[in-house]
SEVOLUM-905899 format. One line per 2 residues: number of its first residue (from 1); their letters; for each residue y, z, x of C-alpha. Coordinates in pm, whole numbers. Each point is the difference from the previous one (the first is absolute). Layout:
# residues N
NUM = A = Y:Z:X | ...
***
This chain:
# residues 318
1 = MA = 6345:8482:6461 | 134:286:-211
3 = ST = 90:-58:-365 | 354:-116:-71
5 = PS = 129:335:-143 | -139:209:286
7 = RM = 123:-254:253 | 349:8:-151
9 = IR = 8:378:28 | -114:-23:362
11 = LL = 266:-264:72 | 273:214:-156
13 = SL = -116:303:197 | 21:-196:327
15 = LQ = 346:-134:-80 | 122:354:-69
17 = TC = -114:132:337 | 166:-251:234
19 = RG = 340:-167:25 | -150:-344:52
21 = WP = -343:-164:10 | -74:-337:164
23 = GP = -179:-217:-255 | -322:-60:202
25 = EL = -36:372:78 | 53:99:-362
27 = AA = -251:-261:-121 | -255:123:256
29 = RL = 47:360:-115 | -77:-105:-357
31 = GV = -279:-241:93 | 158:-294:-182
33 = SP = 138:-342:87 | 375:-56:54
35 = RT = 5:-193:-330 | -148:294:-192
37 = LR = 246:234:169 | 291:-214:-115
39 = RD = -129:9:-359 | -34:379:14
41 = ID = 354:30:136 | 126:-212:-291
43 = RL = -181:232:-246 | 171:302:152
45 = RE = 337:-171:-36 | -73:-68:-367
47 = LG = -66:373:-43 | 341:83:142
49 = YP = -82:73:364 | 263:-166:224
51 = VR = -222:-145:273 | 193:-218:242
53 = AA = -155:-258:231 | 180:-67:329
55 = PG = -97:-314:197 | -35:-32:375
57 = MG = -164:191:284 | 150:334:-103
59 = GG = -47:-63:-370 | -251:117:-254
61 = YR = -12:183:-331 | 200:309:-72
63 = LE = 70:213:-304 | 376:10:-54
65 = AG = 211:235:-206 | 49:-135:-351
67 = TA = 225:67:-297 | -258:229:-164
69 = MP = -266:240:124 | -344:-162:-38
71 = PL = -319:210:-22 | -126:144:327
73 = VL = -362:1:108 | -109:343:127
75 = DD = -341:122:107 | -117:350:-96
77 = EE = 120:172:319 | 342:-168:-17
79 = AV = 46:102:-364 | -88:364:74
81 = AI = 230:6:306 | 294:-137:-200
83 = AI = -54:244:-288 | -12:298:236
85 = SL = 308:-121:186 | 196:-40:-323
87 = RT = -94:352:-111 | 111:137:335
89 = AA = 326:-197:8 | 174:223:-256
91 = GG = 23:278:258 | -7:-214:311
93 = TV = 246:-100:268 | 118:-330:-144
95 = AG = 317:46:-203 | 64:-130:-350
97 = IE = -348:-120:-100 | -130:299:-198
99 = ET = 58:-144:-349 | -107:-348:104
101 = SV = -320:141:148 | -87:175:-327
103 = RA = 48:-323:-199 | -210:-203:244
105 = LA = -271:267:3 | -21:-1:-381
107 = KL = -56:-376:0 | -260:17:275
109 = EQ = -200:287:-151 | -5:-177:-336
111 = VL = -215:-278:149 | -201:203:252
113 = PG = -374:11:-74 | -123:345:-100
115 = HL = -181:72:327 | 313:-78:204
117 = RR = 223:204:-232 | -230:299:50
119 = RV = 21:-37:380 | 378:-2:-9
121 = SA = 20:296:-241 | -246:208:201
123 = LQ = 189:-46:324 | 335:72:-165
125 = SY = -132:310:-180 | -122:165:318
127 = TV = 287:-101:229 | 309:214:43
129 = PL = 297:-216:105 | 243:115:266
131 = TS = 353:-15:-134 | 221:-209:221
133 = QG = 291:184:162 | 111:-267:244
135 = PA = 237:-294:-43 | -132:-274:-226
137 = AD = -23:-362:112 | 138:-283:-212
139 = PE = -294:-197:-144 | 188:-330:40
141 = VL = 50:76:369 | -372:73:44
143 = TV = -91:-320:-184 | 222:-218:219
145 = IA = -139:164:314 | -360:-41:-113
147 = QA = 52:-368:-80 | 159:-62:341
149 = CR = -298:172:167 | -239:-217:-201
151 = DR = 187:-326:67 | 66:76:369
153 = ER = 369:-60:-51 | 281:163:193
155 = LK = 200:256:-194 | 363:106:30
157 = FA = 142:318:-150 | 260:271:31
159 = YR = -123:325:151 | 144:351:21
161 = KR = -123:201:297 | -69:373:-8
163 = DG = 344:76:147 | 167:-198:-280
165 = ED = 81:-309:208 | -29:-324:-196
167 = GT = -112:-333:137 | -193:-318:-74
169 = RL = -348:-88:122 | -203:-317:35
171 = VE = -372:73:18 | -347:-144:-26
173 = PY = -161:229:-263 | -367:93:26
175 = RL = -99:308:-200 | 130:247:-259
177 = VH = -135:352:57 | 21:291:-244
179 = LA = 5:327:193 | 104:351:-99
181 = RK = 156:-123:-327 | 216:-260:176
183 = WY = -34:-376:52 | 31:-159:345
185 = LV = 18:-360:118 | -168:-89:329
187 = AW = 170:-307:143 | 87:-188:316
189 = DV = 376:33:54 | 112:-347:109
191 = NR = 327:107:164 | -150:301:178
193 = DD = -317:-187:98 | -223:296:-86
195 = WR = -193:169:-281 | 198:222:-236
197 = TF = -75:223:-299 | 254:2:-286
199 = RA = 35:242:-292 | -4:-206:-321
201 = DR = 241:233:-181 | 261:-65:274
203 = LS = -44:-374:-31 | 209:-214:-237
205 = SP = 63:-362:-96 | -318:-141:157
207 = AP = -21:-379:-11 | -226:-262:159
209 = AG = 169:-158:300 | -160:-340:-64
211 = QR = -203:4:322 | -376:34:30
213 = FR = -150:182:299 | -327:-10:186
215 = PR = -187:332:-35 | -4:233:300
217 = EL = -267:252:87 | 81:324:-179
219 = PA = 124:287:219 | -305:213:-86
221 = PD = -332:-46:-183 | 80:289:-234
223 = IA = 345:-78:-141 | 20:318:-213
225 = RY = -57:213:309 | 247:-212:198
227 = VA = 269:61:-262 | -78:372:-11
229 = ES = 32:26:377 | 316:-209:5
231 = VT = 170:199:-275 | -105:337:140
233 = SS = 111:-85:352 | 336:-133:-110
235 = LA = 83:314:-199 | -160:268:213
237 = RH = 175:225:248 | -328:124:152
239 = RA = -304:-198:117 | -324:175:78
241 = VV = -329:-78:173 | -289:223:-104
243 = TL = -369:10:88 | -217:96:-297
245 = HA = -341:146:80 | -192:-174:-278
247 = PF = -166:-339:-47 | 232:-288:-86
249 = AR = -165:-57:-341 | 49:362:-107
251 = VA = 372:-7:75 | 56:-356:-124
253 = ER = -118:84:-352 | 284:253:-27
255 = LR = 262:-213:173 | 278:-153:-211
257 = PQ = 178:-311:132 | 322:196:50
259 = DG = -179:267:209 | -12:-223:307
261 = VL = -247:-205:203 | -344:132:88
263 = TV = -211:-126:293 | -346:86:131
265 = VD = -34:201:323 | -377:58:-14
267 = EQ = -266:79:-261 | 137:349:-66
269 = TC = 371:-46:72 | 289:-214:-120
271 = RL = 371:-24:71 | 287:-3:-245
273 = HT = 342:-154:66 | 234:128:-268
275 = AA = 368:64:-65 | 221:199:-236
277 = DS = 355:111:-47 | -88:369:39
279 = LQ = -230:205:220 | -111:195:-306
281 = WL = -127:-316:-170 | -180:-111:316
283 = AL = -178:334:26 | -96:-13:-368
285 = TI = -132:-357:26 | -217:82:300
287 = GM = -125:326:-148 | -104:-169:-326
289 = FD = -281:-184:179 | -173:341:33
291 = VD = -146:-69:346 | 64:138:349
293 = FE = 275:-189:177 | 207:-19:316
295 = VH = 367:-107:3 | 103:-205:303
297 = EP = 361:-70:-97 | 276:75:-77
299 = QE = 62:334:166 | 212:110:-298
301 = LI = -303:-29:-228 | -219:198:242
303 = AY = 261:277:9 | 38:-2:-380
305 = IR = -378:28:-57 | -16:296:240
307 = TL = 279:170:-191 | -169:-79:-331
309 = TT = -332:138:129 | 167:329:92
311 = RL = 168:20:-339 | -327:-65:-185
313 = SR = -177:262:210 | 260:261:-95
315 = AT = -42:-95:-367 | -376:73:14
317 = PA = -47:340:171 | -352:113:81
***
């Protein structure tokens, strides 16, 4: 059995990673008896951690929100990740948290061990941030969404579509995805009985609907790519299918999520399904892979590339 201080830290870490723990499972994780677990829970309460015990089949121990912020237990990787995120937040895509991020970062770096502080500083010193130019998401909106995803609770909110039409939605939220400096919610739309992707900056007044849901199988194994494809397809006027004469791995390492979906044809060939709002952007995207290619559709793109080829040939006389 671990010593009491190390066991308490382990217990606190477990309580912080899950909404609720059945008593027997939590005791087994710690390698202690239910009686010892109860004593450790009481010690945490004395230290100010609001641990609630719920009886019954669906009960267990859970760490509730209290009146004050108790100390958090972070491992090295979590501390570094939080410090880097706070440094990035000042120029990020979440509105209104720049000053708060600086204050939180100052407190965190004050207690970081020297070797972790050097890791954070090194990464920050040699990283050039990309200034956000897109609409910023409300941090409170993102927090409510994330909690609903975690708790598997239906969410209702007001939503403004691209054409300006307003409406209300009831969804089963699954994932938040950050893509191209925007935040998206992937959710099952209850009224439309289908998967939908929602822009977080067009979403307002989110609130739990008071109903839990049973998780469904996600619409795709790679949710970031699914969102990229969904967003691109919904906005694009032109969809293209292109064969790239290069191995899948070579092209995939240059492929961004918003560039489309890549599939294997054979060992030396792959196929790209992509979309864009302009033929010029489609041609540029395909050309940036720097491999031989063949456009199958649309015919407008084939005609544009022929015209572009002629123009480039005239610009480079022999």
